[in-house]
N, C-alpha and C positions, 0 to 999 in steps of 0.2 A: 504494500500500500504506500509506504513512504517513498519507495523508489519511483513509483508512478507519479507521485506528487512532485518530486524533485525534477523529473523529466518535464512535467507540465509547466512548472515554474521557469525552467530553463528556456522554454519557448518565449517567455516574456522578459528574458534577460534578468531573472531573479534567482536568488539562491537562499535556501533555508539552511542556516548554520547548525552546528551541533553534531555533525557527523551522523552516526547510526542511531544515536539516542538524543535528538534535540530536546532541549529543556524549554520551559515556559518563556524564559528570557529570549530564546532564539526566535520563537514565534512572535513575541512582542516586538522585537527589533524589526522583523520583516513586516509586520502589520503597520508599524509606524512609518516605514518607508513607502508603503502603498496607499496610505489613507486618502491622499488627494488625487489619486489616479481615477480616470473615468471607469476603469475596469475593477476598481477596488472591491465591489460587492462580489463579483465572480471569484476573485482571488481569495477573499475572506471565506467564502463558502467552501472552496476547495480545501483551504487550510483546516477549517472546522471539521470537514468530513474525513480528514486524514487522522483525526484523533480517535482513540478508542472510546467506546461508549462507557459512561460511568456505571458502576455497579455498586449496590449496597453490600457491604462486607464488614465483618467484625475486625478485620485487619486494618490497622491505621496506615494507609498508604498516602495520606495527605491529599492535596488538591493540585493537579497539574497546572491548570490554567491560572490559578491564583498564586501558585508557587508556595503554598503553605505545607509545612512538614506534617502538621496535625490539622485535621479538619473533620467536622461533621456537618451535615446539612439538615436543617429542619425549618419549618415555617411556623409562623404564629399569625393568625389562629391555625390550629391543627387542620390540615386539609387531607393528609394521606396517612396511611398506617405507619410508614416509616417515621413520620413526624411524631406520632403517638408514642412509638417505641423510644425515640430519643428524649422526648419530654419526660417519660417515666424514668429513664435512666438518669437524667439530670436531677429529677426530683429525689431519687434514691440517694444519689451522691450528696446532695445538699442535706439530706436527712441522715447522713453518715451510715448508709446501708448500701446494698448492692441489688440492682434489679436483675432478675434472672428469668427471662421469658421462655427459656428452653434453648433450642439449637439456633444460635445467632447466625451461623453460616446458612442454614436452611431458610431462616426468615429473610436473610439478605437476598438469597437467590429467588425466593418467591416474590419479594417486594420488587426486585429488579424486573422480573417477568411481568408482573401486573402493571408496573409503571410503563413498560413498553407498550402493553395493550392499551393503556389509557392514552398514551401519546398517539398511537395509531387512530384511536377513536376521535381524539381532538383534531388531528389533521383532516380526518374525513369530514367532520362538522365544519371546520374552517373552509375546506374546499367547497362544500355545498353552499355555504354562505357567500363565498366569492362568486360562484355561479349564479346564485339568486340575485346578487347585487348587479352583476354584469348583464343579465338577460335583457334588461331594458336599454342597454347601451350598445347593442349590436349595430354596427355601421359607423360608430364614432371612431375618431382617430386618436391614438395615444402615442406618446413617446415611450420607447422601451429598449431593452438590450437583449441580445441573444444570450440566454443562460445555459443552453446545451444544444448539441447537434446530434442527430441520429440518422440512420439510413432512411427513415421515413419522414423526416422533417426537422424543424428547429423549434426549440422552446424559447418563448419570448417572455421576459419579465417586464410588465408595465410599470413605469416609474411612479406615477402619481397615485395609483390605486393598489400597488403591491399585489398584483394578480399575475400569475404565470400561466401560460397556456401554450398548446401545440399549434404550430402553423404547419399543416401537412405539406409534404413536398409537392403535391398536386396543386397547391395554392400559390406556388412560387413562380408561376409563369411558365412559358414554353421552353425555357432554357433546360439544358441537360445538366444534372448535378451528379457528381461521383463522390460518395461519402468516404472520407479517409479518416478513420478513427484517430 
């Protein structure tokens, strides 16, 4: 994954430092250099997708993006089961005891899985809402950027409304296109 990202960045004359194990500071330096570029959104998205997904775990591995050696995540008010677990653990520590819900690793794996499912459901709802919003705007013109290319068309991200959609290759005119990944 990292090798493909480095190749992609190379096409833009960019380089991610840090060798085989880039640190948060390496990402931060690169992000600072691209922030004013017109293609910054695309490059930021590629960098974000190059990172491993976060997982809930009893092992303290810190936070990569924030460069914290120790880290836990919770929200207040409590919105998810992982938040409830952390709140209970903090309450126990403040009461000079220990919270023991059982198999922390199993709970972490379960919470990670359900969080992915919730994220998928959220993306589905947001996609539906974007379609609902745009249905009355068919035929209008918008500024946008190509966010991805495939053999069957291009994906365009509209700047003003933060909607992304497919422009099928058949809609690109009578020219012939050859897709080169």
